[in-house]
PDBQT receptor file of N, H, CA, C and O in Angstrom, charges set to zero:
ATOM      1  N   UNK A   1       0.751  -1.114   0.388  1.00  0.00    +0.000 N 
ATOM      2  CA  UNK A   1      -0.056  -0.163  -0.053  1.00  0.00    +0.000 C 
ATOM      3  C   UNK A   1       1.161   1.054   0.181  1.00  0.00    +0.000 C 
ATOM      4  O   UNK A   1       1.017   1.939  -0.663  1.00  0.00    +0.000 OA
ATOM      5  N   UNK A   2       1.933   1.227   0.804  1.00  0.00    +0.000 N 
ATOM      6  H   UNK A   2       2.050   0.509   1.489  1.00  0.00    +0.000 HD
ATOM      7  CA  UNK A   2       2.582   2.049   0.543  1.00  0.00    +0.000 C 
ATOM      8  C   UNK A   2       3.559   2.285  -0.872  1.00  0.00    +0.000 C 
ATOM      9  O   UNK A   2       3.719   3.461  -1.199  1.00  0.00    +0.000 OA
ATOM     10  N   UNK A   3       3.918   1.705  -1.336  1.00  0.00    +0.000 N 
ATOM     11  H   UNK A   3       3.788   0.749  -1.071  1.00  0.00    +0.000 HD
ATOM     12  CA  UNK A   3       4.442   1.489  -2.434  1.00  0.00    +0.000 C 
ATOM     13  C   UNK A   3       3.381   2.261  -3.603  1.00  0.00    +0.000 C 
ATOM     14  O   UNK A   3       3.464   3.383  -4.102  1.00  0.00    +0.000 OA
ATOM     15  N   UNK A   4       2.649   1.473  -3.750  1.00  0.00    +0.000 N 
ATOM     16  H   UNK A   4       2.581   0.561  -3.345  1.00  0.00    +0.000 HD
ATOM     17  CA  UNK A   4       1.404   1.990  -4.605  1.00  0.00    +0.000 C 
ATOM     18  C   UNK A   4       1.134   3.436  -4.502  1.00  0.00    +0.000 C 
ATOM     19  O   UNK A   4       1.136   4.088  -5.545  1.00  0.00    +0.000 OA
ATOM     20  N   UNK A   5       0.862   4.122  -3.179  1.00  0.00    +0.000 N 
ATOM     21  H   UNK A   5       0.861   3.592  -2.331  1.00  0.00    +0.000 HD
ATOM     22  CA  UNK A   5       0.299   5.397  -2.946  1.00  0.00    +0.000 C 
ATOM     23  C   UNK A   5       2.098   6.377  -3.408  1.00  0.00    +0.000 C 
ATOM     24  O   UNK A   5       2.288   7.513  -3.843  1.00  0.00    +0.000 OA
ATOM     25  N   UNK A   6       2.749   5.626  -3.161  1.00  0.00    +0.000 N 
ATOM     26  H   UNK A   6       2.595   4.704  -2.807  1.00  0.00    +0.000 HD
ATOM     27  CA  UNK A   6       4.294   6.337  -3.560  1.00  0.00    +0.000 C 
ATOM     28  C   UNK A   6       4.112   6.554  -5.365  1.00  0.00    +0.000 C 
ATOM     29  O   UNK A   6       4.248   7.470  -6.175  1.00  0.00    +0.000 OA
ATOM     30  N   UNK A   7       3.772   5.282  -5.374  1.00  0.00    +0.000 N 
ATOM     31  H   UNK A   7       3.662   4.537  -4.716  1.00  0.00    +0.000 HD
ATOM     32  CA  UNK A   7       4.094   5.287  -7.347  1.00  0.00    +0.000 C 
ATOM     33  C   UNK A   7       2.727   6.533  -7.357  1.00  0.00    +0.000 C 
ATOM     34  O   UNK A   7       3.314   7.591  -7.128  1.00  0.00    +0.000 OA
ATOM     35  N   UNK A   8       1.620   6.760  -7.475  1.00  0.00    +0.000 N 
ATOM     36  H   UNK A   8       1.143   5.901  -7.661  1.00  0.00    +0.000 HD
ATOM     37  CA  UNK A   8       0.449   7.670  -7.271  1.00  0.00    +0.000 C 
ATOM     38  C   UNK A   8       0.367   8.556  -6.866  1.00  0.00    +0.000 C 
ATOM     39  O   UNK A   8      -0.723   9.120  -6.964  1.00  0.00    +0.000 OA
ATOM     40  N   UNK A   9       1.366   9.156  -6.229  1.00  0.00    +0.000 N 
ATOM     41  H   UNK A   9       2.252   8.698  -6.149  1.00  0.00    +0.000 HD
ATOM     42  CA  UNK A   9       1.884  10.533  -5.621  1.00  0.00    +0.000 C 
ATOM     43  C   UNK A   9       0.780  10.549  -4.829  1.00  0.00    +0.000 C 
ATOM     44  O   UNK A   9       0.130  11.593  -4.863  1.00  0.00    +0.000 OA
ATOM     45  N   UNK A  10       0.342   9.562  -4.034  1.00  0.00    +0.000 N 
ATOM     46  H   UNK A  10       0.870   8.713  -4.006  1.00  0.00    +0.000 HD
ATOM     47  CA  UNK A  10      -0.631  10.144  -2.890  1.00  0.00    +0.000 C 
ATOM     48  C   UNK A  10       0.133   9.841  -1.648  1.00  0.00    +0.000 C 
ATOM     49  O   UNK A  10       0.155   8.857  -0.909  1.00  0.00    +0.000 OA
ATOM     50  N   UNK A  11       0.889  11.231  -1.644  1.00  0.00    +0.000 N 
ATOM     51  H   UNK A  11       0.871  12.030  -2.244  1.00  0.00    +0.000 HD
ATOM     52  CA  UNK A  11       1.849  11.669  -0.225  1.00  0.00    +0.000 C 
ATOM     53  C   UNK A  11       1.309  11.228   1.193  1.00  0.00    +0.000 C 
ATOM     54  O   UNK A  11       1.770  10.662   2.184  1.00  0.00    +0.000 OA
ATOM     55  N   UNK A  12      -0.018  11.824   0.755  1.00  0.00    +0.000 N 
ATOM     56  H   UNK A  12      -0.392  12.284  -0.050  1.00  0.00    +0.000 HD
ATOM     57  CA  UNK A  12      -0.695  11.820   2.353  1.00  0.00    +0.000 C 
ATOM     58  C   UNK A  12      -1.337  10.506   2.922  1.00  0.00    +0.000 C 
ATOM     59  O   UNK A  12      -1.355  10.161   4.104  1.00  0.00    +0.000 OA
ATOM     60  N   UNK A  13      -1.896   9.801   1.773  1.00  0.00    +0.000 N 
ATOM     61  H   UNK A  13      -1.882  10.082   0.813  1.00  0.00    +0.000 HD
ATOM     62  CA  UNK A  13      -1.822   8.190   1.754  1.00  0.00    +0.000 C 
ATOM     63  C   UNK A  13      -0.588   7.555   2.174  1.00  0.00    +0.000 C 
ATOM     64  O   UNK A  13      -0.745   6.578   2.906  1.00  0.00    +0.000 OA
ATOM     65  N   UNK A  14       0.313   7.799   1.955  1.00  0.00    +0.000 N 
ATOM     66  H   UNK A  14       0.441   8.592   1.360  1.00  0.00    +0.000 HD
ATOM     67  CA  UNK A  14       1.380   7.351   1.990  1.00  0.00    +0.000 C 
ATOM     68  C   UNK A  14       2.189   7.439   3.365  1.00  0.00    +0.000 C 
ATOM     69  O   UNK A  14       3.004   6.614   3.777  1.00  0.00    +0.000 OA
ATOM     70  N   UNK A  15       1.826   8.493   3.914  1.00  0.00    +0.000 N 
ATOM     71  H   UNK A  15       1.163   9.163   3.580  1.00  0.00    +0.000 HD
ATOM     72  CA  UNK A  15       2.263   8.842   5.374  1.00  0.00    +0.000 C 
ATOM     73  C   UNK A  15       1.406   8.144   6.391  1.00  0.00    +0.000 C 
ATOM     74  O   UNK A  15       1.780   7.732   7.489  1.00  0.00    +0.000 OA
ATOM     75  N   UNK A  16       0.082   8.063   5.821  1.00  0.00    +0.000 N 
ATOM     76  H   UNK A  16      -0.222   8.398   4.929  1.00  0.00    +0.000 HD
ATOM     77  CA  UNK A  16      -0.978   7.483   6.995  1.00  0.00    +0.000 C 
ATOM     78  C   UNK A  16      -0.975   5.860   6.925  1.00  0.00    +0.000 C 
ATOM     79  O   UNK A  16      -1.470   5.152   7.802  1.00  0.00    +0.000 OA
ATOM     80  N   UNK A  17      -0.381   5.406   5.820  1.00  0.00    +0.000 N 
ATOM     81  H   UNK A  17       0.022   5.981   5.107  1.00  0.00    +0.000 HD
ATOM     82  CA  UNK A  17      -0.083   4.085   6.250  1.00  0.00    +0.000 C 
ATOM     83  C   UNK A  17       1.336   3.611   6.824  1.00  0.00    +0.000 C 
ATOM     84  O   UNK A  17       1.659   2.608   7.459  1.00  0.00    +0.000 OA
ATOM     85  N   UNK A  18       1.986   4.602   6.405  1.00  0.00    +0.000 N 
ATOM     86  H   UNK A  18       1.724   5.417   5.889  1.00  0.00    +0.000 HD
ATOM     87  CA  UNK A  18       3.433   4.503   7.552  1.00  0.00    +0.000 C 
ATOM     88  C   UNK A  18       2.931   4.362   9.040  1.00  0.00    +0.000 C 
ATOM     89  O   UNK A  18       3.027   3.434   9.843  1.00  0.00    +0.000 OA
ATOM     90  N   UNK A  19       2.422   5.480   9.112  1.00  0.00    +0.000 N 
ATOM     91  H   UNK A  19       2.344   6.234   8.460  1.00  0.00    +0.000 HD
ATOM     92  CA  UNK A  19       1.977   5.930  10.458  1.00  0.00    +0.000 C 
ATOM     93  C   UNK A  19       1.219   4.339  11.117  1.00  0.00    +0.000 C 
ATOM     94  O   UNK A  19       1.738   3.559  11.915  1.00  0.00    +0.000 OA
ATOM     95  N   UNK A  20      -0.118   4.241  10.468  1.00  0.00    +0.000 N 
ATOM     96  H   UNK A  20      -0.540   4.875   9.819  1.00  0.00    +0.000 HD
ATOM     97  CA  UNK A  20      -0.834   3.261  11.009  1.00  0.00    +0.000 C 
ATOM     98  C   UNK A  20       0.135   2.043  10.899  1.00  0.00    +0.000 C 
ATOM     99  O   UNK A  20       0.116   1.457  11.981  1.00  0.00    +0.000 OA
ATOM    100  N   UNK A  21       0.878   1.503  10.114  1.00  0.00    +0.000 N 
ATOM    101  H   UNK A  21       0.893   1.980   9.235  1.00  0.00    +0.000 HD
ATOM    102  CA  UNK A  21       1.759   0.247  10.182  1.00  0.00    +0.000 C 
ATOM    103  C   UNK A  21       2.946   0.354  11.683  1.00  0.00    +0.000 C 
ATOM    104  O   UNK A  21       3.261  -0.497  12.515  1.00  0.00    +0.000 OA
ATOM    105  N   UNK A  22       3.329   1.708  11.518  1.00  0.00    +0.000 N 
ATOM    106  H   UNK A  22       3.074   2.400  10.843  1.00  0.00    +0.000 HD
ATOM    107  CA  UNK A  22       4.216   2.166  12.946  1.00  0.00    +0.000 C 
ATOM    108  C   UNK A  22       3.426   1.877  13.931  1.00  0.00    +0.000 C 
ATOM    109  O   UNK A  22       3.843   1.006  14.694  1.00  0.00    +0.000 OA
ATOM    110  N   UNK A  23       2.220   2.425  14.195  1.00  0.00    +0.000 N 
ATOM    111  H   UNK A  23       1.882   3.133  13.575  1.00  0.00    +0.000 HD
ATOM    112  CA  UNK A  23       1.585   2.271  15.324  1.00  0.00    +0.000 C 
ATOM    113  C   UNK A  23       1.383   0.487  16.019  1.00  0.00    +0.000 C 
ATOM    114  O   UNK A  23       1.501  -0.075  17.108  1.00  0.00    +0.000 OA
ATOM    115  N   UNK A  24       1.000   0.116  14.532  1.00  0.00    +0.000 N 
ATOM    116  H   UNK A  24       0.904   0.573  13.648  1.00  0.00    +0.000 HD
ATOM    117  CA  UNK A  24       0.500  -1.177  14.897  1.00  0.00    +0.000 C 
ATOM    118  C   UNK A  24       1.598  -1.932  15.319  1.00  0.00    +0.000 C 
ATOM    119  O   UNK A  24       1.579  -2.439  16.441  1.00  0.00    +0.000 OA
ATOM    120  N   UNK A  25       2.511  -2.067  14.604  1.00  0.00    +0.000 N 
ATOM    121  H   UNK A  25       2.527  -1.655  13.693  1.00  0.00    +0.000 HD
ATOM    122  CA  UNK A  25       3.906  -2.529  15.353  1.00  0.00    +0.000 C 
ATOM    123  C   UNK A  25       4.206  -2.374  16.200  1.00  0.00    +0.000 C 
ATOM    124  O   UNK A  25       4.903  -3.313  16.585  1.00  0.00    +0.000 OA
ATOM    125  N   UNK A  26       4.058  -1.298  17.191  1.00  0.00    +0.000 N 
ATOM    126  H   UNK A  26       3.491  -0.535  16.878  1.00  0.00    +0.000 HD
ATOM    127  CA  UNK A  26       4.363  -1.057  18.599  1.00  0.00    +0.000 C 
ATOM    128  C   UNK A  26       3.207  -1.852  19.567  1.00  0.00    +0.000 C 
ATOM    129  O   UNK A  26       3.422  -2.579  20.537  1.00  0.00    +0.000 OA
ATOM    130  N   UNK A  27       2.344  -1.590  19.165  1.00  0.00    +0.000 N 
ATOM    131  H   UNK A  27       2.170  -1.000  18.376  1.00  0.00    +0.000 HD
ATOM    132  CA  UNK A  27       1.255  -2.400  19.570  1.00  0.00    +0.000 C 
ATOM    133  C   UNK A  27       1.363  -3.596  19.585  1.00  0.00    +0.000 C 
ATOM    134  O   UNK A  27       0.952  -4.198  20.577  1.00  0.00    +0.000 OA
ATOM    135  N   UNK A  28       1.972  -4.341  18.448  1.00  0.00    +0.000 N 
ATOM    136  H   UNK A  28       2.306  -3.852  17.642  1.00  0.00    +0.000 HD
ATOM    137  CA  UNK A  28       1.850  -5.675  18.566  1.00  0.00    +0.000 C 
ATOM    138  C   UNK A  28       3.035  -6.049  19.782  1.00  0.00    +0.000 C 
ATOM    139  O   UNK A  28       2.835  -6.924  20.625  1.00  0.00    +0.000 OA
ATOM    140  N   UNK A  29       4.224  -5.278  19.718  1.00  0.00    +0.000 N 
ATOM    141  H   UNK A  29       4.387  -4.567  19.033  1.00  0.00    +0.000 HD
ATOM    142  CA  UNK A  29       5.362  -5.705  20.234  1.00  0.00    +0.000 C 
ATOM    143  C   UNK A  29       5.277  -5.453  21.716  1.00  0.00    +0.000 C 
ATOM    144  O   UNK A  29       6.144  -5.856  22.492  1.00  0.00    +0.000 OA
ATOM    145  N   UNK A  30       4.215  -4.779  22.088  1.00  0.00    +0.000 N 
ATOM    146  H   UNK A  30       3.511  -4.452  21.457  1.00  0.00    +0.000 HD
ATOM    147  CA  UNK A  30       3.854  -4.017  23.710  1.00  0.00    +0.000 C 
ATOM    148  C   UNK A  30       2.964  -5.341  24.183  1.00  0.00    +0.000 C 
ATOM    149  O   UNK A  30       3.143  -5.713  25.343  1.00  0.00    +0.000 OA
ATOM    150  N   UNK A  31       1.890  -6.176  23.251  1.00  0.00    +0.000 N 
ATOM    151  H   UNK A  31       1.745  -5.875  22.309  1.00  0.00    +0.000 HD
ATOM    152  CA  UNK A  31       1.270  -7.067  23.436  1.00  0.00    +0.000 C 
ATOM    153  C   UNK A  31       2.190  -8.239  23.863  1.00  0.00    +0.000 C 
ATOM    154  O   UNK A  31       2.206  -8.696  25.006  1.00  0.00    +0.000 OA
ATOM    155  N   UNK A  32       2.955  -8.680  22.836  1.00  0.00    +0.000 N 
ATOM    156  H   UNK A  32       2.941  -8.308  21.907  1.00  0.00    +0.000 HD
ATOM    157  CA  UNK A  32       3.365  -9.991  23.114  1.00  0.00    +0.000 C 
ATOM    158  C   UNK A  32       4.501  -9.866  24.203  1.00  0.00    +0.000 C 
ATOM    159  O   UNK A  32       4.821 -10.914  24.763  1.00  0.00    +0.000 OA
ATOM    160  N   UNK A  33       5.140  -8.712  24.562  1.00  0.00    +0.000 N 
ATOM    161  H   UNK A  33       4.880  -7.861  24.106  1.00  0.00    +0.000 HD
ATOM    162  CA  UNK A  33       5.997  -8.533  25.234  1.00  0.00    +0.000 C 
ATOM    163  C   UNK A  33       5.322  -8.632  26.850  1.00  0.00    +0.000 C 
ATOM    164  O   UNK A  33       5.861  -9.349  27.693  1.00  0.00    +0.000 OA
ATOM    165  N   UNK A  34       4.156  -7.869  27.142  1.00  0.00    +0.000 N 
ATOM    166  H   UNK A  34       3.718  -7.286  26.458  1.00  0.00    +0.000 HD
ATOM    167  CA  UNK A  34       3.568  -8.327  28.328  1.00  0.00    +0.000 C 
ATOM    168  C   UNK A  34       2.658  -9.512  28.495  1.00  0.00    +0.000 C 
ATOM    169  O   UNK A  34       2.161  -9.771  29.591  1.00  0.00    +0.000 OA
ATOM    170  N   UNK A  35       2.436 -10.229  27.428  1.00  0.00    +0.000 N 
ATOM    171  H   UNK A  35       2.840 -10.018  26.538  1.00  0.00    +0.000 HD
ATOM    172  CA  UNK A  35       1.926 -11.370  26.646  1.00  0.00    +0.000 C 
ATOM    173  C   UNK A  35       3.250 -12.550  27.333  1.00  0.00    +0.000 C 
ATOM    174  O   UNK A  35       2.817 -13.284  28.221  1.00  0.00    +0.000 OA
ATOM    175  N   UNK A  36       4.443 -12.697  27.043  1.00  0.00    +0.000 N 
ATOM    176  H   UNK A  36       4.794 -12.101  26.322  1.00  0.00    +0.000 HD
ATOM    177  CA  UNK A  36       5.403 -13.503  27.627  1.00  0.00    +0.000 C 
ATOM    178  C   UNK A  36       5.733 -12.807  28.731  1.00  0.00    +0.000 C 
ATOM    179  O   UNK A  36       6.842 -13.217  29.076  1.00  0.00    +0.000 OA
ATOM    180  N   UNK A  37       5.427 -12.129  29.326  1.00  0.00    +0.000 N 
ATOM    181  H   UNK A  37       4.527 -11.796  29.046  1.00  0.00    +0.000 HD
ATOM    182  CA  UNK A  37       6.256 -11.938  30.762  1.00  0.00    +0.000 C 
ATOM    183  C   UNK A  37       5.184 -12.567  31.953  1.00  0.00    +0.000 C 
ATOM    184  O   UNK A  37       5.410 -13.144  33.016  1.00  0.00    +0.000 OA
ATOM    185  N   UNK A  38       3.910 -12.176  31.259  1.00  0.00    +0.000 N 
ATOM    186  H   UNK A  38       3.727 -11.707  30.395  1.00  0.00    +0.000 HD
ATOM    187  CA  UNK A  38       2.744 -12.901  32.373  1.00  0.00    +0.000 C 
ATOM    188  C   UNK A  38       2.825 -14.567  32.011  1.00  0.00    +0.000 C 
ATOM    189  O   UNK A  38       2.402 -15.312  32.895  1.00  0.00    +0.000 OA
ATOM    190  N   UNK A  39       3.313 -15.155  30.838  1.00  0.00    +0.000 N 
ATOM    191  H   UNK A  39       3.656 -14.550  30.120  1.00  0.00    +0.000 HD
ATOM    192  CA  UNK A  39       3.172 -16.520  30.836  1.00  0.00    +0.000 C 
ATOM    193  C   UNK A  39       4.580 -17.005  31.541  1.00  0.00    +0.000 C 
ATOM    194  O   UNK A  39       4.606 -17.351  32.722  1.00  0.00    +0.000 OA
ATOM    195  N   UNK A  40       5.342 -16.999  30.991  1.00  0.00    +0.000 N 
ATOM    196  H   UNK A  40       5.321 -16.718  30.032  1.00  0.00    +0.000 HD
ATOM    197  CA  UNK A  40       6.560 -17.219  31.014  1.00  0.00    +0.000 C 
ATOM    198  C   UNK A  40       7.415 -16.777  32.711  1.00  0.00    +0.000 C 
ATOM    199  O   UNK A  40       8.196 -17.602  33.185  1.00  0.00    +0.000 OA
ATOM    200  N   UNK A  41       7.136 -15.425  33.471  1.00  0.00    +0.000 N 
ATOM    201  H   UNK A  41       6.501 -14.755  33.086  1.00  0.00    +0.000 HD
ATOM    202  CA  UNK A  41       8.143 -14.916  33.676  1.00  0.00    +0.000 C 
ATOM    203  C   UNK A  41       8.718 -15.816  34.923  1.00  0.00    +0.000 C 
ATOM    204  O   UNK A  41       9.908 -15.878  35.234  1.00  0.00    +0.000 OA
ATOM    205  N   UNK A  42       7.409 -16.649  35.715  1.00  0.00    +0.000 N 
ATOM    206  H   UNK A  42       6.443 -16.599  35.462  1.00  0.00    +0.000 HD
ATOM    207  CA  UNK A  42       7.760 -17.729  36.696  1.00  0.00    +0.000 C 
ATOM    208  C   UNK A  42       8.469 -19.507  36.383  1.00  0.00    +0.000 C 
ATOM    209  O   UNK A  42       8.562 -20.550  37.030  1.00  0.00    +0.000 OA
ATOM    210  N   UNK A  43       8.882 -18.964  34.855  1.00  0.00    +0.000 N 
ATOM    211  H   UNK A  43       8.806 -18.117  34.329  1.00  0.00    +0.000 HD
ATOM    212  CA  UNK A  43       9.660 -20.340  34.757  1.00  0.00    +0.000 C 
ATOM    213  C   UNK A  43      10.556 -19.696  33.791  1.00  0.00    +0.000 C 
ATOM    214  O   UNK A  43      10.848 -20.333  32.779  1.00  0.00    +0.000 OA
ATOM    215  N   UNK A  44      11.066 -18.433  33.980  1.00  0.00    +0.000 N 
ATOM    216  H   UNK A  44      10.829 -17.916  34.802  1.00  0.00    +0.000 HD
ATOM    217  CA  UNK A  44      12.498 -17.890  33.461  1.00  0.00    +0.000 C 
ATOM    218  C   UNK A  44      13.647 -17.165  34.515  1.00  0.00    +0.000 C 
ATOM    219  O   UNK A  44      13.339 -16.410  35.437  1.00  0.00    +0.000 OA
ATOM    220  N   UNK A  45      14.455 -17.403  34.307  1.00  0.00    +0.000 N 
ATOM    221  H   UNK A  45      14.705 -18.016  33.558  1.00  0.00    +0.000 HD
ATOM    222  CA  UNK A  45      14.960 -16.721  35.710  1.00  0.00    +0.000 C 
ATOM    223  C   UNK A  45      15.269 -15.456  35.850  1.00  0.00    +0.000 C 
ATOM    224  O   UNK A  45      15.820 -14.958  36.832  1.00  0.00    +0.000 OA
ATOM    225  N   UNK A  46      14.914 -14.900  34.852  1.00  0.00    +0.000 N 
ATOM    226  H   UNK A  46      14.467 -15.305  34.054  1.00  0.00    +0.000 HD
ATOM    227  CA  UNK A  46      15.048 -13.363  34.500  1.00  0.00    +0.000 C 
ATOM    228  C   UNK A  46      13.625 -12.747  35.525  1.00  0.00    +0.000 C 
ATOM    229  O   UNK A  46      13.763 -11.762  36.250  1.00  0.00    +0.000 OA
ATOM    230  N   UNK A  47      12.519 -13.391  35.435  1.00  0.00    +0.000 N 
ATOM    231  H   UNK A  47      12.406 -14.191  34.846  1.00  0.00    +0.000 HD
ATOM    232  CA  UNK A  47      11.240 -12.932  36.070  1.00  0.00    +0.000 C 
ATOM    233  C   UNK A  47      11.620 -13.688  37.478  1.00  0.00    +0.000 C 
ATOM    234  O   UNK A  47      10.926 -13.074  38.289  1.00  0.00    +0.000 OA
ATOM    235  N   UNK A  48      12.283 -14.602  38.143  1.00  0.00    +0.000 N 
ATOM    236  H   UNK A  48      12.846 -15.100  37.485  1.00  0.00    +0.000 HD
ATOM    237  CA  UNK A  48      12.297 -14.697  39.692  1.00  0.00    +0.000 C 
ATOM    238  C   UNK A  48      13.085 -13.192  40.265  1.00  0.00    +0.000 C 
ATOM    239  O   UNK A  48      13.874 -12.374  39.792  1.00  0.00    +0.000 OA
ATOM    240  N   UNK A  49      12.118 -13.454  41.964  1.00  0.00    +0.000 N 
ATOM    241  H   UNK A  49      11.477 -14.118  42.349  1.00  0.00    +0.000 HD
ATOM    242  CA  UNK A  49      12.609 -12.350  42.231  1.00  0.00    +0.000 C 
ATOM    243  C   UNK A  49      13.951 -12.413  43.155  1.00  0.00    +0.000 C 
ATOM    244  O   UNK A  49      14.252 -13.560  43.483  1.00  0.00    +0.000 OA
ATOM    245  N   UNK A  50      14.635 -11.589  43.534  1.00  0.00    +0.000 N 
ATOM    246  H   UNK A  50      14.390 -10.657  43.267  1.00  0.00    +0.000 HD
ATOM    247  CA  UNK A  50      15.936 -11.479  43.994  1.00  0.00    +0.000 C 
ATOM    248  C   UNK A  50      15.872 -11.468  45.480  1.00  0.00    +0.000 C 
ATOM    249  O   UNK A  50      15.233 -10.643  46.131  1.00  0.00    +0.000 OA
ATOM    250  N   UNK A  51      16.592 -12.458  45.978  1.00  0.00    +0.000 N 
ATOM    251  H   UNK A  51      17.112 -13.129  45.449  1.00  0.00    +0.000 HD
ATOM    252  CA  UNK A  51      16.422 -12.224  47.065  1.00  0.00    +0.000 C 
ATOM    253  C   UNK A  51      18.090 -12.434  48.037  1.00  0.00    +0.000 C 
ATOM    254  O   UNK A  51      18.128 -12.225  49.250  1.00  0.00    +0.000 OA
TER     255      UNK A  51
């Protein structure tokens, strides 16, 4: 979509798509980081409490 918008000189659409893709990528990264911490913190040594 980004390449097609660039070829057609639709720069507003190109930047909107780029920003949307960036926000979606950040949200997916945060979701999987949170989910990984919730599921695997008990089993991984980095999630163990430091006493």
